[in-house]
C-alpha positions in Angstrom: -34.2 -38.8 40.1 -32.6 -36.4 43.2 -31.3 -33.4 42.5 -32.4 -32.4 39.1 -33.7 -29.0 39.8 -31.2 -26.7 37.5 -29.6 -30.2 35.3 -30.5 -30.0 31.4 -32.2 -32.9 30.9 -33.8 -32.8 27.5 -36.1 -35.3 25.1 -33.0 -37.3 23.2 -30.6 -37.7 25.4 -30.1 -40.8 24.5 -30.7 -43.9 27.3 -27.5 -46.4 27.6 -28.0 -49.3 29.7 -24.4 -51.5 30.2 -24.7 -55.2 31.6 -21.2 -56.3 34.1 -20.0 -58.6 34.6 -16.5 -58.0 36.5 -15.5 -61.8 37.4 -15.9 -62.2 32.6 -14.5 -58.7 32.0 -17.1 -58.8 29.8 -20.2 -55.8 29.2 -23.0 -55.1 26.2 -25.0 -52.2 25.7 -28.3 -51.7 24.6 -27.7 -52.1 20.2 -30.4 -50.5 19.6 -30.5 -46.1 20.1 -33.5 -45.7 23.0 -34.5 -41.6 23.6 -35.2 -40.1 27.6 -39.5 -39.6 26.3 -39.5 -43.1 25.1 -38.6 -43.6 28.8 -37.4 -47.2 28.9 -33.7 -49.3 27.0 -33.7 -53.2 27.4 -30.1 -55.1 25.3 -29.4 -58.3 24.0 -27.0 -59.8 26.6 -23.9 -61.0 25.3 -24.2 -65.0 24.8 -21.0 -65.3 27.3 -23.9 -63.5 29.4 -26.4 -65.3 29.0 -26.8 -67.1 32.4 -24.9 -65.4 34.5 -25.9 -62.5 36.3 -24.6 -59.4 35.8 -25.1 -55.4 37.5 -26.6 -53.2 35.6 -26.0 -49.7 34.4 -27.4 -46.7 33.0 -26.4 -43.6 32.2 -26.8 -41.0 30.3 -25.7 -39.1 27.3 -26.8 -35.7 24.6 -27.4 -35.9 20.9 -24.1 -35.3 20.0 -22.6 -37.9 22.3 -20.4 -35.7 24.4 -21.8 -34.5 27.6 -22.1 -37.5 29.9 -24.0 -38.7 32.8 -22.4 -40.5 36.0 -23.3 -44.4 35.4 -27.0 -44.8 38.1 -26.6 -48.6 39.5 -29.9 -50.1 39.0 -28.6 -53.5 41.2 -27.7 -57.1 40.0 -29.9 -59.4 37.8 
């Protein structure tokens, strides 16, 4: 990521992957908790989105869920 100097990045930050279909106004997020230190996150799309193109966003929050990052757009899938 650009400009990460001075940010509070912790190994136990939680990763949230969101798949969103704007036309249907339907989104899904990962069910299993993933930590920053693990380096990956995956999700099972809701059945309504199984054969649709979705927009992917990644967000991170601290262990308590109080501080959230801005979302990072990952593109269409």
